[in-house]
N, C-alpha and C positions, 0 to 999 in steps of 0.2 A: 911357523906362521901361515904357511900355505893351508894346513889342515887343522888349525887351531880349534875348530868347533867339533872335530871328530874324535872318536876313541882312538887311543894309540894302539899300535899293532899293525903289522904289515904283511901283506901276502907276497908271493914271489915277485909280482910285478911292482913291488914297493908301494902298492896302493893301501891306504888305511881301511879299516873296517867301517861300515856305516855307523854313525852316531845317532843320538836321540834328537829328534826334531825340536826346534825351539826358535823364538825370535824371528818368525817368518822365514825360517829356513827348514829345508827338508832333505832327507837322504833316503834313497831307495836302491834296492839291488835286485837285478834280474839274473838270469842264468849266465849271461855274458857281459853285462854292463853294471857299472856303479854310476848312479845319478845323484846329483846334489845341486843345491842352490848355488849359483856362482858366488865365490868368495872374493875374488880379486878381478882386476881388469884383465889379467891374463885369461881367465876363464871366459870372460865376455869376448875378448878378441878372438879366441879360438872358436867360440860359438859362431861368430860372424864369418870367420875364415871357412868353416865347414860348409857354408851355404853361399859363398861368394863367387863360386865358379859358374861359368855360363850354363852348364847343365842344370844346376839347381835354380838358377835365376830364371830359367825358362818357365818354371812352375811357380816360383815365389813372387817374382815381379816386384821387387822392392822399388821404392820411389827414387833411389839414388844408388850410385855405384859404391859398393863396399869392398874395400880391400881388392882393388883391381890388379894389384901387383901380384902376379902368380907366385914369384919367389917368396914374398912375404907370407902369402897364404900357406905355402908348403912349410915354411920355417915354423909357423905356429902349430900346424897340424903334425909336426914331428915331435913336438914337445910332449913330455909325460908329466903331468901335474903332480904326481906323487914322488917324482925323483928330485928331491930338494937339492942334492949336490949338483946335478946337471943344470938345474934352473939358476942356482946362484952363480954358476960359472959363466952365464950368458948375460951380458949387459942389457940386451933387449928384454929377456924375460924378467930380470930384476926390476927394470923400470916399470913393468906392469904389475909385478907382485907387490910393490910397495903402495899400490893404490887399491884400497879395499872397496868392496861393493856392499851397500846397504840396500836390502830389498825395500821397494816402495809399494804402498798399498794401492796406488792407482795404476800399477802396471801388472802384466800377466805374471803368474807364477812360472818361473823358468827353471828347468833342470838341465844341467850339462852332463852328457853321458861320456864315460871313459871305458874303454875296453879292458876287461880284467885280464885278457890274455897277454897283452903287451903294455898296458898303462897309457895308451895314446888317446887323445880326444877323439871321440867317435861320432858325436852329433848332439842335437839339442831338442828338447820338446818344451812347449809352452801350454799353459792352461789359464783361460780368463775366468776367474771364479764367478763373476757376475753373469756370465752367459753360459758357462760350461763348455765353451768351444776350445778345442785343442788344436795344436799345430806341431810340426816337427820336421827335421831334416837330418840327413846323415852326411858325414864327410866323405869325399870321393873314395878313400881307401876302405870305407866300411859299408859301401853300397853292394847290393847283390848277394848278401850273406844271410838274409833273414833277420837282420837286427831291427829292421823297421817295425816288425811285429812286437819286439821286446820294448822298443821305444814308445810306441803307442799304448802298449799294455801297461807300461809304467805310468803314462799320463792318466789312463783310466783309473789306476790304483790311487794315484795322487788325488784325483777327484773324489773317489768313493771313500777311501780309508783315512785321508788326511784333511780334506776340505769339506766333507760331509755332503757331497753332491750325489744325488740318486742317479742322475743321468749326465753323461758328457756327450758332446757331439763333435763331428769333424766333417769338413767339406774338402772335396778335391775336384780338380778338373776332370771332365769326363774321359779324356784321353790318357790320364795319368795312371797307367795300369800298375805301376810300382806301388803308389799309395793305396790303390784299391786292394791289392793283394795283401799289403801289410796290415791294413785296418781290418780286413776280414779275418786274417790270422790272429789278430789281437782280440777277436770277439765282437767287433762292431757289426751291426746289422743295419739294413735300410732305414733311413729316418727321413723326417720332413726338413725342407730348407729351400731357399729360393733357387730356381733353375739357372739364374744368371748371377755372376759375382764380378765385382770390379776389383782388380788388384791395385796395390799401392801406386804402381806406375801408370795407372789409368786404363790398362788393358782389360776388356770385358771377356769373360770366359763362361762356357757352359759348365755348370757344376752339379755334382751329386753329393748328397749329405747322408751321413750315417750316425748312428747313436750307440752308446754302450751304457747299459743299465745294470745297477748293482744287483747282485744275486742274493744279498743278505743285508743286514743292517749297515748304515753308513756311520761314519765317525769323523770327528774333528780332532786332529792331533795338537800338540802343544805349539807347533809352528804355525797353525792357521791363524790368519789375521781376522779382522772383523768381517761379518758376512757382507758381501758385496752386492749392491742392487743397481749398479750403473747400467747404462744402455749398452748394446752390443759394441764391443771393441773391434777395431779393424785389424787386418793382418794376421788372422789366426787360422788360416786354412791349413789342413794337414797335408802338405804336399812339399815337393822340392828335393827329392833325392833319387 
């Protein structure tokens, strides 16, 4: 049930191989990450847990406290979504696994990342199809290892090769050197954007904007929804790890 949409077959970490995109769902793979559209509330809870610590919220500035219980956060981030036997033995995990997630057209495309080395949740990236803006964050145990470049590179690939976007863009706080390095390593270059940005919690920051342009033809996969034309969505800055 956990991986019902993906092709069967497992690696050493018990993770499945990426499947074919469809029904507003996508799967991508980088050198060290498997990324996929959340399937269950377990995926969503782990995505929130990865960014709920004070260090991440320093940059993300969400408008309310998410998973403030440090023990609950750590429990979620220790889980391996491909290890079905372990998940079924945990009442907490089972309660989240039975709640499926259906992607919504009015929300950002979200990809949850899992480390191929050990199968643990590693982070999350988002892309707003109507604006081409991406964002993302890594879990505490996955920071400082160069995974941010893979995360943002996957977001760019999602935009160019899955959603048909010629250009995607990302913003980060001027002092967020981790995001700056990761975006540069993923091939983002200086772009246009407002010099000031208001986070969801009301804090105003000095911001820098970058862009990533496709080097070849773009394409839309079977998982792409209708072309979005809505105004700029909030909360999509590429920072927080």
